[in-house]
N, C-alpha and C positions, 0 to 999 in steps of 0.2 A: 306528307302522308295522304292528305285528302286528295291531292292531285293524282297520286298513284292509283287510288281507289277509283277515281273518276275515269282514268285512262283504262283500267281493267274493265269497267262497265262498258265504256265506249267500244273497246275491242270485242267484247262478247256480243254486243248488239250488231256490230258490223259482220261478224261471223254468222250470226243467226239470220241476217238478211240474205246471205248467199244460200243458206239452207232453205229459206222460204221460197226462193226462186227455182230450186231444184225439183226434179220429178220425184215425188215421194214414193216409197214402196207401194206397189199395187195400183199405181196411177200410170197413165201414158200421156204422151203428147202427140197430137195428130197434125199432119201437114196435108193440106189439100194439094192435089196434083192432077193434071189432065190424064195421066197414065194410070191413075188409081191412088187412093188415099195412102199415105205413108204414115205408119204408127210407130213411134219410138217408145219402146218399153225398157226403161233403165234396168229393170230386174233381169231381163234376158242377158244384158251385157254384164251386170254384176255377177250373175251365175257363172259367167266365164272368167271371173276373177278380175274384172275391170272396175276401176273407180272413176267417179265423175271428173276428178282432177286430170285424169289421163287424156281427156278430150277438151276440157274447158280451161285448164290452167297451163299444163306443160305436157305436150305442146298445146298451144291455144288454137285448136281446130275450129271451135265453135264459140260464139258469144254466149253469154249466160241468159240472154233474153230471147224468147221465141220470136221469130220474124226479123231478128237483127242481121241474119246472114242470108245472102241470096244464093241458095243451094241449087245447082243445076246438074244435070247428068254430065255435061261437058266438064264442069269443075270436079265432079267426083271421079270421072275418068282420067282427069289430069292429076289425080292423087291428092286432091284437097277434100276437106270435110270428111264424109264417110269413106271416100276413096283412099284416105291415108292408111286405113286398115283393110278395107274391103277391096284388096288388090290381088286376091288369089294366093297370097303367101300367108298372111296373118289371118285372114278370114275369107269367106267366099267372095269370088270376084264379081263386083257390081256391074261391070260392063259385059258380062256374059248373059246373052238373052235368056238362057235357061234359068237364070237366077232372078229375073225381074219380079216374079211373083213372091219372092221372099220379103220384099219391101212394099211393093205396089199391090194394093188390094182394091178390086173393083166392087 
């Protein structure tokens, strides 16, 4: 019985670590970019009905740690990372020059 309690505590701790790494409500993650800073606001995506697991777990488009992925416009245009959704069908098309300012801010 003691083992089961310890296992439950361990599982709760592991789950809370994932939450600690996530972008909490009201906060953003900024990425430096020569074309202009890109700011990811999880609330904007959550307001569209999306959940963190939709990009970080299944499918695993992004690692859970900032800087772990090498995100480039070539990879986005190839349908990886942001480009998996920002393809003009599910969300605005990332490789349309008219949309650059939606992500890149100077």
